All heavy atoms as an XYZ file, in Angstrom:
1028
protein
N       5.002     25.734     62.750
C       4.173     26.474     61.849
C       2.779     25.825     61.830
O       2.645     24.611     61.729
C       4.832     26.462     60.494
C       4.092     27.253     59.425
S       5.004     27.414     57.861
C       5.954     28.874     58.232
N       1.785     26.661     61.936
C       0.403     26.233     61.970
C       0.074     25.552     60.668
O       0.434     25.961     59.584
C      -0.493     27.422     62.178
C      -1.953     27.062     62.197
O      -2.399     26.479     63.226
O      -2.641     27.283     61.163
N      -0.677     24.447     60.732
C      -1.030     23.622     59.565
C      -1.830     24.400     58.543
O      -1.567     24.278     57.344
C      -1.795     22.358     60.006
C      -1.619     21.206     59.057
O      -0.649     21.159     58.300
N      -2.575     20.313     59.046
N      -2.729     25.234     58.934
C      -3.553     25.988     57.982
C      -2.693     27.062     57.304
O      -2.880     27.321     56.094
C      -4.763     26.674     58.685
C      -5.842     25.681     59.210
C      -6.907     26.400     59.954
C      -6.403     24.878     58.050
N      -1.786     27.645     58.095
C      -0.891     28.643     57.463
C       0.024     27.979     56.467
O       0.345     28.524     55.396
C      -0.069     29.363     58.585
C       0.988     30.232     57.991
C      -1.001     30.186     59.496
N       0.447     26.767     56.773
C       1.353     26.044     55.933
C       0.769     25.751     54.529
O       1.430     25.763     53.558
C       1.809     24.718     56.587
C       2.894     23.962     55.966
C       4.100     24.828     55.675
C       3.275     22.772     56.825
N      -0.571     25.544     54.474
C      -1.198     25.374     53.146
C      -1.008     26.601     52.284
O      -0.648     26.483     51.115
C      -2.729     25.153     53.311
C      -3.084     23.713     53.587
C      -3.506     23.317     54.802
C      -2.988     22.743     52.604
C      -3.867     22.029     55.068
C      -3.338     21.441     52.837
C      -3.751     21.061     54.102
N      -1.202     27.778     52.853
C      -1.003     29.045     52.109
C       0.444     29.248     51.708
O       0.763     29.655     50.628
C      -1.544     30.226     52.887
C      -1.542     31.478     52.073
C      -2.353     31.430     50.780
O      -3.492     30.996     50.828
N      -1.813     31.849     49.695
N       1.353     28.987     52.662
C       2.789     29.157     52.464
C       3.207     28.230     51.297
O       3.928     28.632     50.357
C       3.616     28.835     53.713
C       5.086     28.718     53.427
C       3.337     29.923     54.742
N       2.775     26.973     51.309
C       3.139     26.035     50.235
C       2.633     26.542     48.913
O       3.306     26.435     47.880
C       2.614     24.633     50.567
N       1.416     27.044     48.856
C       0.829     27.560     47.567
C       1.624     28.720     47.099
O       1.929     28.823     45.914
C      -0.613     27.927     47.798
N       2.025     29.617     47.987
C       2.827     30.775     47.558
C       4.215     30.381     47.094
O       4.717     30.887     46.134
C       2.982     31.770     48.747
C       1.663     32.458     49.107
O       0.749     32.476     48.228
O       1.585     33.062     50.200
N       4.833     29.407     47.807
C       6.111     28.900     47.410
C       6.033     28.172     46.030
O       6.959     28.331     45.194
C       6.699     27.962     48.436
C       7.127     28.595     49.703
C       7.592     27.538     50.746
C       8.211     29.642     49.486
N       4.943     27.461     45.795
C       4.770     26.809     44.512
C       4.744     27.850     43.400
O       5.412     27.711     42.344
C       3.457     26.024     44.531
C       3.197     25.384     43.165
N       3.863     24.285     42.676
C       2.251     25.711     42.235
C       3.408     24.036     41.489
N       2.428     24.844     41.171
N       3.956     28.912     43.594
C       3.883     29.949     42.568
C       5.210     30.704     42.302
O       5.543     30.966     41.139
C       2.840     31.018     42.959
C       1.403     30.609     42.700
C       0.437     31.772     42.865
N       0.355     32.237     44.248
C      -0.399     31.681     45.212
N      -1.104     30.587     44.873
N      -0.429     32.156     46.421
N       5.997     30.908     43.357
C       7.231     31.649     43.167
C       8.433     30.817     42.856
O       9.398     31.295     42.240
C       7.531     32.480     44.398
O       7.792     31.713     45.516
N       8.456     29.478     43.159
C       9.624     28.657     42.920
C       9.498     27.678     41.780
O      10.520     27.159     41.308
C       9.963     27.906     44.186
C      10.319     28.736     45.437
C      10.638     27.853     46.617
C      11.412     29.717     45.152
N       8.339     27.350     41.292
C       8.158     26.422     40.205
C       8.906     26.948     38.955
O       8.768     28.131     38.625
C       6.721     26.209     39.859
O       6.087     25.534     40.869
N       9.721     26.079     38.396
C      10.493     26.501     37.215
C      11.879     27.038     37.556
O      12.677     27.332     36.678
N      12.199     27.145     38.858
C      13.503     27.645     39.307
C      14.495     26.437     39.305
O      14.116     25.313     39.549
C      13.423     28.284     40.641
N      15.756     26.743     39.091
C      16.822     25.732     39.167
C      17.633     25.981     40.441
O      18.057     27.131     40.689
C      17.728     25.872     37.915
C      18.938     24.928     38.011
C      16.920     25.605     36.663
N      17.866     24.926     41.185
C      18.650     25.075     42.420
C      20.138     25.301     42.099
O      20.748     24.456     41.397
C      18.473     23.830     43.279
C      19.220     23.853     44.616
C      18.610     24.916     45.549
C      19.211     22.547     45.324
N      20.616     26.383     42.551
C      22.014     26.799     42.300
C      22.938     26.454     43.451
O      24.070     26.029     43.220
C      22.081     28.290     41.998
C      23.464     28.851     41.804
C      23.455     30.293     41.395
N      22.368     31.117     41.815
C      22.392     31.990     42.798
N      23.481     32.185     43.501
N      21.330     32.716     43.095
N      22.469     26.658     44.657
C      23.377     26.532     45.825
C      22.568     26.185     47.072
O      21.461     26.646     47.221
C      24.163     27.815     46.022
C      25.220     27.789     47.057
C      25.947     29.105     47.192
O      25.817     29.955     46.291
O      26.680     29.277     48.203
N      23.154     25.404     47.966
C      22.597     25.160     49.278
C      23.570     25.708     50.310
O      24.765     25.371     50.312
C      22.420     23.633     49.553
C      21.901     23.369     50.942
C      21.458     23.038     48.527
N      23.077     26.597     51.187
C      23.923     27.170     52.291
C      23.359     26.694     53.626
O      22.175     26.713     53.844
C      23.929     28.636     52.206
C      24.599     29.240     51.023
C      24.730     30.739     51.087
N      25.317     31.254     49.871
C      25.214     32.488     49.500
N      24.555     33.343     50.247
N      25.808     32.882     48.387
N      24.250     26.317     54.469
C      23.877     26.008     55.855
C      24.283     27.139     56.714
O      25.498     27.392     56.934
C      24.540     24.695     56.291
C      24.131     24.243     57.619
C      24.766     22.891     58.006
O      25.785     22.525     57.406
O      24.210     22.244     58.881
N      23.307     27.930     57.191
C      23.638     29.137     57.936
C      23.906     28.884     59.383
O      24.689     29.578     60.018
C      22.514     30.144     57.787
C      22.394     30.587     56.267
C      21.304     31.552     56.031
O      20.330     31.653     56.819
O      21.382     32.232     54.999
N      23.295     27.898     59.940
C      23.646     27.345     61.273
C      23.142     25.959     61.302
O      22.667     25.426     60.303
C      23.158     28.215     62.419
C      21.683     28.224     62.659
O      20.973     27.245     62.240
O      21.159     29.172     63.269
N      23.238     25.304     62.464
C      22.872     23.871     62.605
C      21.456     23.586     62.173
O      21.143     22.448     61.757
C      23.107     23.479     64.010
C      23.511     22.041     64.170
C      23.886     21.740     65.550
N      22.816     20.964     66.148
C      22.426     20.959     67.349
N      23.016     21.737     68.235
N      21.459     20.196     67.776
N      20.568     24.504     62.314
C      19.134     24.337     62.047
C      18.581     25.151     60.887
O      17.372     25.145     60.692
C      18.332     24.668     63.281
C      18.665     23.838     64.476
N      19.414     24.354     65.534
C      18.383     22.594     64.826
C      19.545     23.420     66.456
N      18.925     22.278     66.036
N      19.411     25.779     60.138
C      18.934     26.776     59.203
C      19.626     26.592     57.866
O      20.866     26.678     57.754
C      19.228     28.182     59.771
C      18.687     29.329     58.958
C      19.063     30.579     59.717
N      18.936     31.742     58.904
C      18.033     32.672     59.124
N      17.238     32.637     60.166
N      17.924     33.711     58.307
N      18.819     26.366     56.790
C      19.340     26.125     55.464
C      18.730     27.127     54.518
O      17.560     27.461     54.599
C      18.990     24.717     54.972
C      19.630     23.632     55.790
C      19.009     23.215     56.955
C      20.799     23.028     55.417
C      19.566     22.194     57.719
C      21.390     22.068     56.171
C      20.786     21.610     57.325
N      19.553     27.620     53.605
C      19.058     28.562     52.572
C      19.364     27.935     51.218
O      20.490     27.608     50.905
C      19.771     29.909     52.672
C      19.216     30.967     51.718
C      19.931     32.289     51.886
N      19.806     32.770     53.243
C      19.062     33.919     53.560
N      18.437     34.506     52.625
N      19.022     34.338     54.781
N      18.312     27.828     50.397
C      18.452     27.321     49.026
C      18.376     28.514     48.099
O      17.425     29.302     48.132
C      17.318     26.344     48.706
C      17.441     24.918     49.208
C      17.542     24.852     50.723
C      16.289     24.055     48.723
N      19.423     28.656     47.237
C      19.467     29.728     46.291
C      19.102     29.163     44.913
O      19.651     28.154     44.492
C      20.892     30.342     46.223
C      21.363     30.860     47.587
C      22.827     31.379     47.439
C      20.504     32.007     48.083
N      18.150     29.829     44.257
C      17.650     29.279     42.982
C      17.628     30.383     41.923
O      17.488     31.575     42.190
C      16.169     28.836     43.240
C      15.979     27.802     44.301
C      15.194     28.409     45.460
C      15.295     26.576     43.761
N      17.816     29.915     40.685
C      17.743     30.771     39.504
C      16.370     30.545     38.828
O      16.035     29.410     38.526
C      18.859     30.461     38.496
C      20.214     30.757     39.063
O      20.380     31.758     39.801
O      21.146     29.995     38.770
N      15.648     31.612     38.705
C      14.297     31.558     38.106
C      14.307     32.487     36.893
O      14.936     33.492     36.882
C      13.280     32.011     39.163
C      11.819     31.758     38.764
N      11.096     32.636     38.012
C      11.016     30.744     39.044
C       9.890     32.184     37.811
N       9.813     31.003     38.397
N      13.468     32.182     35.868
C      13.401     33.032     34.669
C      13.014     34.498     35.023
O      13.404     35.433     34.326
C      12.279     32.384     33.807
C      12.314     30.935     34.219
C      12.650     30.908     35.676
N      12.270     34.706     36.113
C      11.849     36.037     36.511
C      12.860     36.664     37.515
O      12.565     37.721     38.049
C      10.438     35.981     37.158
C       9.397     35.576     36.138
O       9.637     35.797     34.936
O       8.361     35.043     36.577
N      13.970     36.026     37.804
C      14.954     36.527     38.726
C      15.339     35.555     39.789
O      14.712     34.538     39.947
N      16.402     35.843     40.527
C      16.883     34.929     41.557
C      15.876     34.817     42.660
O      15.130     35.798     43.027
C      18.217     35.426     42.097
C      19.288     35.368     41.060
O      19.217     34.607     40.103
N      20.356     36.176     41.228
N      15.823     33.638     43.297
C      14.963     33.398     44.401
C      15.778     32.677     45.499
O      16.818     32.087     45.249
C      13.827     32.393     44.036
C      12.977     32.792     42.831
C      11.884     33.718     43.250
N      10.820     33.833     42.285
C      10.787     34.803     41.344
N      11.777     35.689     41.271
N       9.804     34.851     40.493
N      15.254     32.762     46.722
C      15.859     31.974     47.809
C      14.720     31.437     48.682
O      13.643     31.966     48.758
C      16.833     32.815     48.594
O      16.258     33.914     49.178
N      15.058     30.348     49.333
C      14.112     29.669     50.196
C      14.864     29.418     51.519
O      15.956     28.862     51.507
C      13.660     28.337     49.600
C      12.758     27.473     50.466
C      11.407     28.154     50.712
C      12.565     26.100     49.807
N      14.249     29.771     52.612
C      14.864     29.566     53.897
C      14.052     28.464     54.627
O      12.837     28.497     54.672
C      14.795     30.845     54.726
C      15.498     30.852     56.090
C      16.983     30.574     55.928
C      15.297     32.167     56.797
N      14.778     27.541     55.184
C      14.218     26.439     55.936
C      14.841     26.400     57.275
O      16.071     26.253     57.410
C      14.424     25.051     55.261
C      13.803     25.053     53.853
C      13.816     23.936     56.120
C      14.207     23.858     53.008
N      14.044     26.546     58.328
C      14.549     26.485     59.715
C      13.915     25.233     60.393
O      12.705     25.145     60.432
C      14.233     27.677     60.523
O      14.607     27.532     61.884
N      14.721     24.349     60.878
C      14.251     23.181     61.626
C      14.567     23.301     63.073
O      14.753     22.304     63.800
C      14.761     21.864     60.991
C      14.101     21.615     59.670
C      16.262     21.823     60.945
N      14.633     24.525     63.567
C      14.846     24.744     65.024
C      13.699     24.127     65.750
O      12.536     24.424     65.417
C      14.920     26.274     65.275
C      15.354     26.629     66.700
C      15.746     28.064     66.859
N      16.729     28.517     65.886
C      18.042     28.259     65.983
N      18.470     27.558     66.972
N      18.874     28.724     65.093
N      13.972     23.287     66.680
C      12.871     22.497     67.344
C      11.727     23.323     67.914
O      10.590     22.922     67.772
C      13.609     21.786     68.496
C      15.047     21.646     68.042
C      15.287     22.914     67.234
N      12.021     24.454     68.490
C      10.984     25.274     69.097
C      10.233     26.162     68.083
O       9.125     26.626     68.361
C      11.525     26.132     70.229
C      12.522     27.203     69.804
C      13.900     26.743     69.599
O      14.208     25.543     69.710
O      14.783     27.581     69.366
N      10.727     26.356     66.921
C      10.130     27.245     65.941
C      10.474     26.850     64.511
O      11.181     27.581     63.795
C      10.465     28.670     66.233
N       9.997     25.701     63.991
C      10.307     25.346     62.603
C       9.598     26.314     61.658
O       8.518     26.813     61.936
C       9.768     23.925     62.481
C       8.734     23.787     63.540
C       9.176     24.731     64.671
N      10.265     26.561     60.475
C       9.712     27.594     59.567
C      10.247     27.293     58.172
O      11.322     26.820     57.949
C      10.279     28.903     60.091
C       9.692     30.095     59.432
C       8.500     30.730     59.788
C      10.253     30.890     58.386
N       8.355     31.802     58.972
C       9.382     31.897     58.099
C      11.382     30.700     57.613
C       9.650     32.854     57.098
C      11.622     31.633     56.613
C      10.819     32.700     56.365
N       9.392     27.701     57.191
C       9.808     27.663     55.752
C       9.223     28.887     55.060
O       8.108     29.267     55.409
C       9.337     26.363     55.076
C       9.958     26.255     53.683
C       7.858     26.239     55.045
C       9.753     24.862     52.953
N      10.011     29.502     54.217
C       9.484     30.672     53.527
C      10.557     31.396     52.719
O      11.720     30.993     52.737
N      10.165     32.423     52.124
C      11.091     33.339     51.337
C      11.637     34.343     52.375
O      10.910     35.030     53.048
C      10.324     34.063     50.271
C       9.675     33.173     49.206
C      10.644     32.631     48.157
N      11.506     33.577     47.622
C      11.171     34.468     46.646
N       9.954     34.482     46.135
N      12.095     35.368     46.221
N      12.954     34.380     52.530
C      13.592     35.264     53.525
C      13.482     36.728     53.101
O      13.451     37.082     51.901
C      15.050     34.836     53.552
C      15.272     34.208     52.207
C      13.956     33.605     51.792
N      13.461     37.591     54.108
C      13.368     39.022     53.845
C      14.692     39.679     53.642
O      14.803     40.763     53.081
C      12.612     39.703     55.007
N      15.739     39.055     54.134
C      17.063     39.659     54.007
C      18.197     38.642     54.031
O      17.957     37.437     53.949
N      19.384     39.116     54.201
C      20.563     38.257     54.221
C      20.807     37.779     55.620
O      20.352     38.336     56.624
C      21.798     39.063     53.784
C      21.748     39.474     52.336
C      23.023     40.160     51.959
N      23.023     40.524     50.554
C      23.480     39.757     49.608
N      23.988     38.624     49.881
N      23.494     40.179     48.374
N      21.570     36.650     55.750
C      21.968     36.118     56.998
C      23.042     36.992     57.612
O      24.102     37.193     57.053
C      22.460     34.686     56.772
C      23.111     34.007     57.912
C      24.438     33.681     58.038
C      22.521     33.601     59.149
N      24.662     33.035     59.255
C      23.496     32.991     59.968
C      21.247     33.661     59.651
C      23.243     32.503     61.193
C      20.987     33.169     60.875
C      21.953     32.554     61.645
N      22.819     37.526     58.837
C      23.801     38.425     59.453
C      24.955     37.682     60.119
O      25.939     38.296     60.487
C      22.970     39.188     60.473
C      21.870     38.223     60.849
C      21.587     37.452     59.595
N      24.825     36.364     60.238
C      25.838     35.601     60.986
C      27.025     35.290     60.069
O      27.101     35.647     58.885
N      28.007     34.668     60.685
C      29.217     34.280     59.985
C      28.917     33.115     58.985
O      28.119     32.277     59.280
C      30.279     33.835     60.961
C      30.775     34.969     61.816
C      31.776     34.596     62.848
N      32.542     33.361     62.425
C      33.313     32.753     63.254
N      33.417     33.072     64.517
N      33.979     31.668     62.852
N      29.657     33.108     57.908
C      29.538     31.974     56.969
C      30.263     30.792     57.560
O      31.212     30.882     58.274
C      30.140     32.322     55.632
C      29.335     33.341     54.887
C      29.869     33.500     53.480
C      29.015     34.541     52.736
N      29.351     34.632     51.352
N      29.684     29.608     57.296
C      30.268     28.349     57.780
C      30.329     27.367     56.654
O      29.547     27.463     55.700
C      29.539     27.826     58.985
C      28.067     27.579     58.692
C      27.274     27.116     59.895
N      27.358     25.674     59.984
C      27.192     24.984     61.082
N      26.925     25.594     62.184
N      27.256     23.680     61.081
N      31.218     26.374     56.767
C      31.294     25.346     55.788
C      30.102     24.420     55.891
O      29.479     24.279     56.934
N      29.765     23.772     54.807
C      28.597     22.854     54.820
C      28.819     21.610     55.615
O      29.939     21.044     55.630
C      28.336     22.581     53.390
C      29.672     22.711     52.706
C      30.383     23.767     53.495
N      27.782     21.115     56.262
C      27.849     19.802     56.880
C      27.809     18.765     55.815
O      27.554     19.062     54.665
C      26.673     19.652     57.856
O      25.464     19.640     57.123
N      27.931     17.485     56.182
C      27.837     16.394     55.200
C      26.463     16.385     54.555
O      26.304     16.144     53.359
C      28.148     15.071     55.885
C      29.567     14.925     56.199
C      29.968     13.666     56.976
N      29.318     12.505     56.387
C      29.363     11.319     56.960
N      30.083     11.145     58.084
N      28.773     10.247     56.425
N      25.408     16.703     55.354
C      24.062     16.716     54.820
C      23.832     17.843     53.827
O      23.283     17.650     52.786
C      22.988     16.787     55.983
C      21.602     16.825     55.497
C      21.051     15.673     54.873
C      20.808     17.929     55.582
C      19.735     15.663     54.357
C      19.476     17.948     55.116
C      18.943     16.809     54.506
N      24.301     19.021     54.172
C      24.197     20.160     53.280
C      24.937     19.926     51.936
O      24.467     20.234     50.875
C      24.629     21.463     53.941
N      26.131     19.309     52.041
C      26.912     18.967     50.873
C      26.171     17.924     50.019
O      26.185     17.982     48.770
C      28.277     18.454     51.270
N      25.525     16.943     50.693
C      24.716     15.951     49.958
C      23.549     16.608     49.238
O      23.290     16.277     48.063
C      24.218     14.880     50.921
C      23.258     13.893     50.330
C      23.957     12.935     49.354
C      22.595     13.049     51.439
N      22.883     17.532     49.909
C      21.788     18.224     49.226
C      22.272     18.982     48.025
O      21.674     18.896     46.937
C      21.127     19.242     50.176
C      20.285     18.668     51.307
C      19.721     19.821     52.152
C      19.181     17.803     50.796
N      23.415     19.664     48.139
C      23.921     20.458     47.043
C      24.346     19.542     45.866
O      24.073     19.828     44.701
C      25.134     21.291     47.520
N      24.990     18.452     46.181
C      25.459     17.494     45.183
C      24.245     16.851     44.483
O      24.269     16.629     43.260
C      26.345     16.471     45.837
C      27.208     15.661     44.950
C      28.242     14.838     45.683
N      27.712     14.022     46.767
C      27.984     14.267     48.081
N      28.683     15.290     48.431
N      27.447     13.498     48.961
N      23.238     16.448     45.217
C      22.107     15.695     44.652
C      21.115     16.597     43.933
O      20.602     16.234     42.894
C      21.386     14.947     45.814
O      22.325     14.100     46.441
C      20.258     14.064     45.240
N      20.822     17.762     44.525
C      19.787     18.598     43.987
C      20.281     19.749     43.121
O      19.540     20.403     42.434
C      18.955     19.192     45.135
C      18.252     18.192     46.054
C      17.562     18.903     47.191
C      17.306     17.314     45.272
N      21.600     20.007     43.178
C      22.184     21.145     42.381
C      21.878     20.976     40.887
O      22.071     19.902     40.318
N      21.404     22.027     40.296
C      21.069     22.015     38.885
C      19.740     21.460     38.536
O      19.292     21.493     37.359
N      18.955     20.947     39.522
C      17.643     20.354     39.294
C      16.586     21.469     39.277
O      16.719     22.507     40.003
C      17.303     19.324     40.337
N      15.584     21.256     38.506
C      14.471     22.186     38.363
C      13.358     21.891     39.415
O      13.003     20.701     39.602
C      13.850     22.011     36.976
C      12.717     22.928     36.538
C      13.292     24.280     36.150
C      12.011     22.307     35.389
N      12.880     22.915     40.084
C      11.764     22.733     40.992
C      10.486     22.594     40.192
O      10.129     23.483     39.423
C      11.617     23.957     41.963
C      10.387     23.796     42.824
C      12.855     24.114     42.827
N       9.866     21.428     40.318
C       8.584     21.209     39.598
C       7.354     21.689     40.367
O       6.455     22.256     39.784
C       8.436     19.711     39.234
C       9.350     19.280     38.147
C       9.046     17.893     37.672
O       8.416     17.101     38.415
O       9.422     17.575     36.543
N       7.387     21.424     41.657
C       6.234     21.833     42.470
C       6.582     21.862     43.930
O       7.531     21.192     44.371
C       4.984     20.963     42.207
C       5.145     19.558     42.759
C       3.959     18.627     42.317
N       3.977     18.365     40.898
C       4.710     17.455     40.328
N       5.547     16.721     41.017
N       4.649     17.245     39.030
N       5.788     22.626     44.698
C       5.863     22.669     46.174
C       4.463     22.332     46.623
O       3.519     22.995     46.219
C       6.316     24.002     46.708
C       6.340     23.999     48.213
C       7.669     24.414     46.120
N       4.362     21.267     47.403
C       3.016     20.798     47.820
C       2.985     20.635     49.347
O       3.994     20.367     50.017
C       2.602     19.516     47.146
C       2.483     19.684     45.666
C       3.610     18.368     47.424
N       1.796     20.722     49.859
C       1.509     20.464     51.260
C       0.506     19.368     51.378
O      -0.689     19.561     51.090
C       0.978     21.747     51.919
C       0.232     21.657     53.261
C       1.022     21.042     54.335
C       0.210     20.978     55.598
N      -0.363     19.655     55.814
N       0.925     18.119     51.709
C      -0.053     17.020     51.836
C      -1.060     17.360     52.957
O      -0.709     18.077     53.864
C       0.816     15.845     52.219
C       2.166     16.174     51.713
C       2.318     17.672     51.862
N      -2.248     16.852     52.833
C      -3.347     17.249     53.686
C      -3.142     16.915     55.159
O      -3.298     17.786     56.004
C      -4.664     16.521     53.206
C      -5.795     16.817     54.148
C      -4.998     16.974     51.824
N      -2.722     15.707     55.474
C      -2.735     15.315     56.888
C      -1.533     15.775     57.686
O      -1.682     16.193     58.829
C      -2.797     13.775     56.964
C      -4.083     13.237     56.544
C      -4.172     11.772     56.774
C      -5.505     11.252     56.321
N      -5.664      9.858     56.614
N      -0.350     15.692     57.170
C       0.862     15.906     57.953
C       1.267     17.401     57.886
O       0.938     18.154     56.947
C       2.014     15.037     57.458
C       1.690     13.586     57.629
O       1.166     13.238     58.744
O       1.949     12.817     56.723
N       2.072     17.806     58.858
C       2.642     19.127     58.913
C       3.983     19.099     58.160
O       5.005     19.325     58.798
C       2.782     19.568     60.356
C       2.795     21.075     60.466
C       2.707     21.514     61.891
N       1.321     21.529     62.211
C       0.841     21.683     63.439
N       1.678     21.795     64.431
N      -0.409     21.742     63.724
N       3.924     18.839     56.878
C       5.093     18.783     56.053
C       4.894     19.603     54.794
O       3.745     19.887     54.408
C       5.529     17.353     55.693
C       4.478     16.702     54.785
C       5.800     16.481     56.890
C       4.958     15.380     54.183
N       6.018     19.958     54.165
C       5.994     20.640     52.873
C       6.947     19.848     52.046
O       8.053     19.534     52.490
C       6.419     22.076     53.075
S       6.191     23.117     51.668
N       6.541     19.508     50.795
C       7.375     18.713     49.935
C       7.724     19.460     48.685
O       6.870     20.082     48.034
C       6.619     17.446     49.542
C       7.504     16.412     48.880
C       6.699     15.153     48.430
N       5.921     15.463     47.246
C       4.637     15.258     47.082
N       3.937     14.686     48.044
N       4.031     15.551     45.969
N       9.043     19.480     48.356
C       9.498     20.101     47.142
C       9.905     19.000     46.170
O      10.783     18.215     46.436
C      10.697     21.032     47.456
C      10.323     22.026     48.515
C      11.187     21.731     46.199
C      11.484     22.792     49.148
N       9.223     18.966     45.034
C       9.494     17.962     44.041
C      10.421     18.501     42.955
O      10.119     19.641     42.407
C       8.201     17.487     43.353
C       7.261     16.774     44.337
O       7.751     16.258     45.382
O       6.077     16.754     44.041
N      11.474     17.803     42.624
C      12.417     18.266     41.642
C      12.306     17.431     40.343
O      11.743     16.324     40.328
C      13.847     18.111     42.188
C      14.194     19.098     43.243
C      13.894     18.814     44.560
C      14.717     20.346     42.938
C      14.156     19.774     45.564
C      14.975     21.282     43.908
C      14.702     20.996     45.222
N      12.828     17.987     39.262
C      12.665     17.377     37.924
C      13.243     16.005     37.772
O      12.791     15.239     36.958
C      13.268     18.317     36.854
O      14.661     18.527     37.146
N      14.273     15.707     38.564
C      14.900     14.319     38.461
C      14.273     13.382     39.486
O      14.877     12.359     39.823
C      16.391     14.460     38.603
C      16.901     15.040     39.866
N      16.101     15.682     40.803
C      18.132     15.037     40.402
C      16.845     16.077     41.824
N      18.076     15.734     41.582
N      13.087     13.718     39.929
C      12.261     12.909     40.791
C      12.761     12.741     42.212
O      12.229     11.958     42.985
C      12.021     11.495     40.168
C      11.226     11.609     38.832
C      10.830     10.288     38.253
N      10.514      9.267     39.236
C      10.923      8.029     39.116
N      11.674      7.644     38.103
N      10.608      7.148     40.013
N      13.743     13.470     42.626
C      14.113     13.560     44.062
C      13.150     14.514     44.729
O      12.577     15.390     44.073
C      15.535     14.080     44.236
C      16.601     13.035     44.116
C      17.049     12.592     42.874
C      17.115     12.399     45.262
C      18.021     11.619     42.768
C      18.066     11.407     45.137
C      18.529     11.019     43.904
N      12.936     14.337     45.998
C      12.036     15.244     46.766
C      12.780     15.657     48.031
O      13.560     14.914     48.615
C      10.820     14.457     47.186
C       9.970     13.932     46.072
C       8.789     13.158     46.596
O       8.839     12.622     47.691
N       7.784     13.023     45.713
N      12.535     16.903     48.424
C      12.979     17.410     49.668
C      11.759     17.550     50.543
O      10.826     18.327     50.218
C      13.720     18.745     49.457
C      14.486     19.286     50.667
C      15.600     18.332     51.063
C      15.075     20.635     50.377
N      11.691     16.807     51.653
C      10.545     16.824     52.522
C      10.944     17.540     53.812
O      11.905     17.203     54.438
C      10.039     15.369     52.870
C       8.857     15.438     53.799
C       9.706     14.626     51.572
N      10.193     18.592     54.110
C      10.443     19.403     55.286
C       9.323     19.212     56.291
O       8.205     19.580     56.027
C      10.588     20.930     54.932
C      10.953     21.716     56.123
C      11.583     21.081     53.802
N       9.656     18.567     57.410
C       8.694     18.337     58.486
C       8.765     19.519     59.401
O       9.826     19.884     59.911
C       8.994     17.036     59.243
C       7.958     16.741     60.294
C       8.267     15.425     61.020
O       9.380     14.960     60.998
O       7.318     14.918     61.626
N       7.590     20.171     59.662
C       7.584     21.422     60.416
C       6.773     21.320     61.720
O       6.225     22.302     62.145
C       7.014     22.559     59.519
C       7.930     22.810     58.311
C       7.168     23.608     57.267
C       9.176     23.543     58.759
N       6.714     20.156     62.268
C       6.028     19.983     63.573
C       6.990     20.373     64.698
O       8.179     20.037     64.633
C       5.583     18.527     63.765
N       6.499     21.095     65.645
C       7.349     21.563     66.754
C       7.964     20.371     67.468
O       7.283     19.350     67.701
C       6.508     22.361     67.750
N       9.228     20.448     67.770
C      10.040     19.460     68.506
C      10.255     18.219     67.625
O      10.764     17.229     68.137
C       9.444     19.131     69.857
C       9.263     20.310     70.669
N      10.368     21.029     71.179
C       8.183     21.025     71.070
C       9.903     22.051     71.853
N       8.607     22.068     71.845
N       9.786     18.181     66.402
C      10.058     17.066     65.492
C      10.446     17.567     64.114
O      10.254     16.850     63.151
C       8.840     16.178     65.372
C       8.482     15.420     66.658
C       7.307     14.465     66.412
N       6.118     15.235     65.990
C       5.339     14.815     64.962
N       5.560     13.708     64.358
N       4.284     15.542     64.616
N      10.921     18.797     64.010
C      11.270     19.367     62.712
C      12.429     18.597     62.080
O      13.358     18.157     62.808
C      11.623     20.812     62.871
N      12.396     18.449     60.750
C      13.426     17.653     60.087
C      13.389     17.969     58.579
O      12.367     18.395     58.036
C      13.169     16.171     60.315
C      14.426     15.339     60.145
O      15.485     15.819     59.861
N      14.222     14.049     60.210
N      14.537     17.747     57.921
C      14.636     17.812     56.473
C      15.057     16.417     56.013
O      16.018     15.853     56.506
C      15.639     18.869     56.001
C      15.259     20.271     56.499
C      15.744     18.872     54.482
C      16.267     21.300     56.218
N      14.318     15.918     55.030
C      14.589     14.560     54.482
C      14.724     14.606     53.008
O      13.902     15.153     52.323
C      13.486     13.557     54.919
C      13.759     12.196     54.384
C      13.345     13.547     56.453
N      15.788     14.002     52.503
C      15.964     13.888     51.073
C      15.467     12.483     50.654
O      15.893     11.502     51.214
C      17.459     14.052     50.712
C      17.822     13.871     49.253
C      17.130     14.982     48.404
C      19.309     13.942     49.027
N      14.555     12.475     49.700
C      13.928     11.192     49.276
C      14.308     11.013     47.782
O      14.100     11.892     46.986
C      12.384     11.260     49.448
C      11.768      9.955     48.992
C      12.028     11.542     50.876
N      14.827      9.789     47.505
C      15.247      9.502     46.121
C      14.054      9.057     45.266
O      12.972      8.912     45.797
C      16.373      8.458     46.097
C      15.978      7.041     46.455
O      14.762      6.752     46.520
O      16.870      6.224     46.712
N      14.231      8.864     43.954
C      13.087      8.517     43.095
C      12.389      7.192     43.454
O      11.187      7.012     43.120
C      13.750      8.369     41.700
C      14.954      9.280     41.781
C      15.426      9.164     43.154
N      13.066      6.288     44.160
C      12.433      5.048     44.592
C      11.664      5.239     45.914
O      11.088      4.228     46.435
C      13.436      3.933     44.753
C      13.992      3.444     43.386
C      15.027      4.401     42.799
O      15.828      4.950     43.563
O      14.982      4.579     41.579
N      11.715      6.380     46.509
C      10.993      6.650     47.793
C      11.884      6.329     49.009
O      11.373      6.268     50.112
N      13.163      6.129     48.824
C      14.045      5.773     49.926
C      14.637      7.037     50.516
O      15.029      7.964     49.803
C      15.249      4.941     49.400
O      14.653      3.772     48.740
C      16.100      4.449     50.562
N      14.711      7.082     51.843
C      15.309      8.229     52.580
C      16.790      8.125     52.481
O      17.381      7.095     52.651
C      14.838      8.273     54.015
C      15.557      9.344     54.802
C      13.343      8.458     54.083
């Protein structure tokens, strides 16, 4: 995802997801995660793709047409750690091609969107991965 586009995407995500509570984490395939959130203005979802050739983050337009699969250990950890937490903000730091989602209990979900280096990292309140 282009760095300049990512600034706008992060701002749009901040506006639409701030104040939402994470309800569920779904792993749609090895590189694709969907976060389902409850917001006072209605349900929201966030799609994160860390496919090496085309990393992406945004609000999905539709449902996943593929088969449902059980969560990996990482997806289960995300659900356990972030479930029920309030999204405080979505930010795009200036230098890096990352998007950071800050939760009310001070955990952060950092999504690196550089081609061939895409990754999702859960950071605890002490800054540990």
